[in-house]
KOLLUM-337909 format. One record per residue: chain; x, y, z of N, C-alpha, C in turn. Coordinates in steps of 0.2 Angstrom, whole numbers, plus 5000, padded with zeros to 4 digits. Layout:
N
- zase;nc1;nc2;nc3;cac1;cac2;cac3;cc1;cc2;cc3
- A;X;Y;Z;X;Y;Z;X;Y;Z $
...
// end
This chain:
105
- zase;nc1;nc2;nc3;cac1;cac2;cac3;cc1;cc2;cc3
- A;4983;4958;4931;4977;4954;4936;4973;4957;4939 $
- A;4968;4955;4938;4962;4958;4941;4960;4956;4949 $
- A;4956;4959;4952;4955;4957;4957;4952;4950;4961 $
- A;4949;4948;4956;4948;4940;4957;4953;4937;4957 $
- A;4959;4938;4952;4965;4935;4953;4968;4934;4957 $
- A;4969;4940;4960;4974;4943;4966;4975;4936;4970 $
- A;4981;4936;4971;4982;4931;4978;4983;4934;4985 $
- A;4979;4931;4989;4982;4935;4996;4990;4934;4998 $
- A;4993;4936;5002;4995;4936;5005;5000;4933;5012 $
- A;5003;4928;5012;5005;4922;5017;5007;4928;5024 $
- A;5007;4926;5028;5010;4929;5038;5018;4932;5034 $
- A;5019;4926;5033;5027;4925;5032;5029;4930;5026 $
- A;5025;4932;5020;5026;4938;5016;5025;4945;5017 $
- A;5018;4945;5023;5017;4953;5025;5022;4952;5031 $
- A;5025;4950;5034;5029;4950;5040;5038;4953;5035 $
- A;5038;4947;5029;5044;4949;5026;5044;4958;5023 $
- A;5037;4958;5022;5038;4966;5018;5036;4972;5023 $
- A;5031;4970;5030;5033;4974;5034;5039;4978;5035 $
- A;5046;4971;5035;5052;4971;5039;5056;4977;5032 $
- A;5053;4978;5027;5057;4980;5021;5055;4986;5023 $
- A;5049;4989;5024;5045;4994;5023;5048;4997;5029 $
- A;5050;4994;5034;5052;4998;5040;5059;5004;5038 $
- A;5062;5004;5035;5068;5007;5033;5063;5015;5030 $
- A;5059;5012;5025;5055;5017;5020;5052;5024;5023 $
- A;5053;5030;5022;5048;5037;5021;5043;5036;5018 $
- A;5037;5040;5022;5029;5040;5018;5031;5044;5014 $
- A;5026;5042;5005;5029;5042;5001;5021;5050;4996 $
- A;5017;5049;5002;5011;5051;4998;5006;5054;5007 $
- A;5005;5056;5006;4998;5061;5015;4993;5063;5013 $
- A;4990;5058;5016;4979;5058;5015;4979;5064;5020 $
- A;4977;5069;5017;4973;5074;5022;4967;5075;5021 $
- A;4966;5082;5024;4959;5084;5026;4953;5083;5017 $
- A;4955;5080;5012;4950;5080;5006;4951;5073;5006 $
- A;4953;5068;5011;4953;5062;5014;4956;5058;5006 $
- A;4953;5053;5002;4956;5049;4997;4950;5051;4989 $
- A;4953;5055;4987;4954;5057;4980;4955;5055;4973 $
- A;4953;5057;4969;4954;5054;4961;4963;5056;4961 $
- A;4966;5062;4962;4971;5065;4961;4977;5061;4966 $
- A;4972;5058;4973;4976;5055;4978;4980;5046;4975 $
- A;4974;5044;4973;4974;5037;4971;4976;5036;4965 $
- A;4978;5042;4961;4982;5041;4957;4990;5041;4957 $
- A;4990;5047;4960;4999;5048;4964;5000;5041;4969 $
- A;4996;5036;4970;4997;5030;4974;4999;5026;4969 $
- A;4995;5026;4966;4996;5023;4959;5002;5020;4955 $
- A;5004;5029;4957;5013;5030;4951;5017;5027;4957 $
- A;5017;5027;4964;5021;5025;4967;5022;5018;4969 $
- A;5014;5015;4967;5017;5008;4969;5021;5004;4960 $
- A;5017;5009;4957;5023;5006;4951;5032;5008;4952 $
- A;5033;5013;4954;5039;5016;4955;5045;5012;4958 $
- A;5038;5009;4966;5040;5006;4971;5041;5002;4973 $
- A;5032;4996;4970;5030;4992;4971;5029;4993;4979 $
- A;5033;4991;4985;5031;4994;4991;5032;5001;4993 $
- A;5025;5004;5000;5027;5010;4999;5022;5013;5005 $
- A;5024;5016;5011;5021;5020;5014;5017;5024;5014 $
- A;5012;5026;5015;5008;5033;5016;5005;5036;5021 $
- A;5004;5040;5023;5004;5044;5030;4996;5046;5030 $
- A;4993;5045;5034;4987;5050;5037;4987;5052;5040 $
- A;4983;5057;5038;4985;5063;5042;4980;5064;5047 $
- A;4981;5068;5054;4973;5068;5058;4969;5071;5055 $
- A;4967;5076;5050;4965;5080;5047;4960;5076;5042 $
- A;4962;5070;5041;4959;5064;5037;4953;5063;5038 $
- A;4947;5063;5034;4941;5059;5034;4938;5054;5036 $
- A;4945;5050;5034;4945;5042;5034;4951;5040;5038 $
- A;4951;5033;5043;4953;5031;5047;4961;5027;5043 $
- A;4964;5026;5047;4971;5020;5043;4967;5016;5039 $
- A;4963;5012;5043;4962;5004;5042;4959;5005;5034 $
- A;4953;5011;5036;4949;5013;5029;4950;5013;5024 $
- A;4958;5020;5025;4961;5020;5020;4965;5015;5018 $
- A;4969;5009;5018;4970;5003;5017;4967;4998;5013 $
- A;4961;4996;5017;4958;4994;5012;4955;4998;5006 $
- A;4952;5005;5007;4951;5007;5001;4956;5008;4994 $
- A;4964;5011;4996;4968;5012;4991;4967;5004;4988 $
- A;4968;4999;4994;4971;4992;4991;4966;4989;4985 $
- A;4958;4988;4988;4953;4989;4985;4955;4992;4978 $
- A;4957;5001;4977;4955;5002;4969;4960;5000;4967 $
- A;4965;5001;4969;4973;5000;4963;4975;4994;4963 $
- A;4970;4988;4966;4972;4979;4966;4980;4979;4968 $
- A;4980;4982;4974;4987;4980;4979;4984;4976;4986 $
- A;4989;4975;4990;4989;4974;4996;4990;4979;5000 $
- A;4986;4976;5006;4989;4981;5013;4992;4976;5016 $
- A;5000;4979;5019;5004;4976;5021;5003;4976;5029 $
- A;5001;4982;5032;4999;4984;5039;4998;4988;5041 $
- A;4998;4993;5047;4996;4999;5050;5001;4999;5055 $
- A;5006;5004;5056;5007;5007;5063;5006;5014;5062 $
- A;5004;5013;5069;5000;5023;5070;4997;5023;5064 $
- A;5001;5031;5060;4996;5034;5055;4998;5032;5050 $
- A;5003;5027;5049;5005;5024;5043;5003;5017;5039 $
- A;5002;5020;5034;4999;5012;5029;5003;5010;5024 $
- A;5004;5004;5025;5008;4999;5020;5005;4996;5015 $
- A;5007;4997;5008;5003;4994;5003;5011;4989;4998 $
- A;5008;4985;4995;5012;4982;4992;5009;4980;4984 $
- A;5012;4981;4980;5009;4977;4971;5015;4978;4969 $
- A;5016;4972;4965;5020;4968;4963;5020;4972;4954 $
- A;5026;4973;4954;5026;4977;4946;5025;4971;4943 $
- A;5023;4974;4938;5017;4970;4932;5023;4968;4927 $
- A;5030;4972;4926;5033;4968;4921;5042;4966;4925 $
- A;5045;4970;4927;5050;4970;4931;5049;4969;4940 $
- A;5047;4965;4943;5047;4967;4951;5053;4966;4952 $
- A;5052;4972;4960;5060;4972;4962;5061;4967;4968 $
- A;5054;4967;4972;5055;4964;4976;5052;4956;4976 $
- A;5056;4951;4978;5056;4943;4977;5054;4942;4984 $
- A;5046;4939;4984;5044;4937;4991;5045;4930;4993 $
- A;5047;4930;4999;5045;4923;5002;5040;4917;5001 $
- A;5043;4911;4999;5038;4905;4998;5032;4905;5003 $
- A;5027;4903;5001;5021;4904;5005;5022;4897;5010 $
// end
């Protein structure tokens, strides 16, 4: 699915995903180097493995949480679900075996 084919999430679906993400621990951290190729690859792998992940943006990061959410979502064809404090939540449906069933729009 390309970014032009990517459907946006409804408010109800975002709320549902935020509820699921509540119990999750951050898998990836963005530090002083910001968003690098290796960080993007790690987030991509985590999205393949989990579909819904949290990313922690450390204080030393040169980009803020909103910029991280937008940049990672755009680079990885994912959805930014929201931010809480320095945590960014991202969702991307698994292409073959989805684990999360979203509520209808």
